[in-house]
C-alpha positions in Angstrom: 0.0 0.0 0.0 1.2 3.4 -0.9 0.8 6.7 0.8 -2.0 7.7 -1.4 -4.1 4.7 -0.5 -3.5 5.2 3.2 -4.5 8.9 2.9 -7.7 7.9 1.1 -8.6 5.3 3.7 -8.0 7.8 6.5 -10.1 10.5 4.8 -12.9 8.0 4.4 -12.8 6.9 8.0 -12.8 10.5 9.2 -15.7 11.4 7.0 -17.7 8.4 8.3 -17.0 9.2 11.9 -18.1 12.8 11.4 -21.4 11.7 9.9 -22.1 9.3 12.7 -21.7 11.7 15.7 -22.6 15.4 15.8 -20.1 17.8 17.3 -20.7 18.3 21.1 -18.6 21.1 22.7 -19.1 19.6 26.2 -17.2 16.5 25.2 -14.3 18.6 24.0 -13.5 20.5 27.2 -10.3 19.5 29.1 -12.2 18.8 32.3 -10.7 18.1 35.7 -7.8 16.0 34.2 -6.7 18.9 32.0 -6.9 21.3 34.9 -4.7 19.0 37.0 -2.1 18.6 34.3 -1.9 22.4 33.8 -1.7 22.9 37.6 1.1 20.4 38.0 3.0 21.9 35.1 2.6 25.4 36.7 3.9 24.1 40.0 6.8 22.4 38.4 7.6 25.5 36.4 7.6 27.6 39.6 10.0 25.3 41.4 12.3 25.0 38.3 12.4 28.8 38.1 13.1 29.1 41.8 16.0 26.6 41.5 17.3 28.4 38.4 17.5 31.7 40.2 19.3 30.1 43.1 21.9 28.5 40.9 22.4 31.7 38.9 22.9 33.6 42.1 25.4 31.0 43.4 27.3 31.1 40.1 27.4 34.9 40.3 28.8 34.9 43.8 31.4 32.3 42.9 32.6 34.4 40.0 32.8 37.5 42.2 34.9 35.6 44.8 37.2 34.2 42.1 37.7 37.7 40.8 38.6 39.0 44.3 41.0 36.1 44.8 42.7 36.7 41.5 43.0 40.4 42.3 44.5 39.6 45.7 47.0 37.1 44.2 48.0 39.6 41.5 48.5 42.3 44.2 50.6 39.9 46.3 52.7 38.8 43.3 53.3 42.5 42.4 54.3 43.3 46.0 56.7 40.3 46.0 58.2 41.3 42.7 58.8 44.9 44.0 60.4 43.5 47.1 62.6 41.2 45.1 63.7 44.0 42.8 64.4 46.2 45.8 66.5 43.5 47.5 68.4 42.8 44.2 69.1 46.5 43.8 70.3 46.8 47.4 72.5 43.7 46.9 74.0 45.2 43.8 74.7 48.6 45.6 76.6 46.8 48.3 78.5 44.7 45.8 79.4 47.8 43.8 80.7 49.7 46.9 84.4 48.8 47.7 85.0 47.6 51.2 88.1 49.3 52.7 88.6 48.7 56.4 92.2 49.8 56.4 91.3 53.4 55.3 90.4 54.4 58.9 93.5 52.6 60.4 95.6 55.8 60.6 93.1 57.7 62.7 92.9 57.6 66.4 90.3 55.5 68.1 87.7 57.8 69.6 87.0 55.5 72.4 89.0 56.4 75.5 89.2 52.9 77.0 91.1 51.5 74.0 93.6 54.3 74.0 96.9 53.8 75.9 
């Protein structure tokens, strides 16, 4: 059987069913079952929306905390880098200055207890 024959048979069956029973709008209403299905869907939608807002808020707070931590880490690393460069510069200044302990050897010791 082809599609055309199935369509013809379906059209014939629908035409016969329409002739047998007149249209009654009271039988077409959703009734209590339809109301319950819609009510359950509305309740489920409310709880899903509530859960979504909670998860979005949690994700937002986590992102803010991660940004604060990243800023603190960057600040700490910058401070450590400044300290390291200052320590290196001080070490280079001390290394560049000549150490001459014998330059003051000809002068008298200002402390009276060591003089004789």
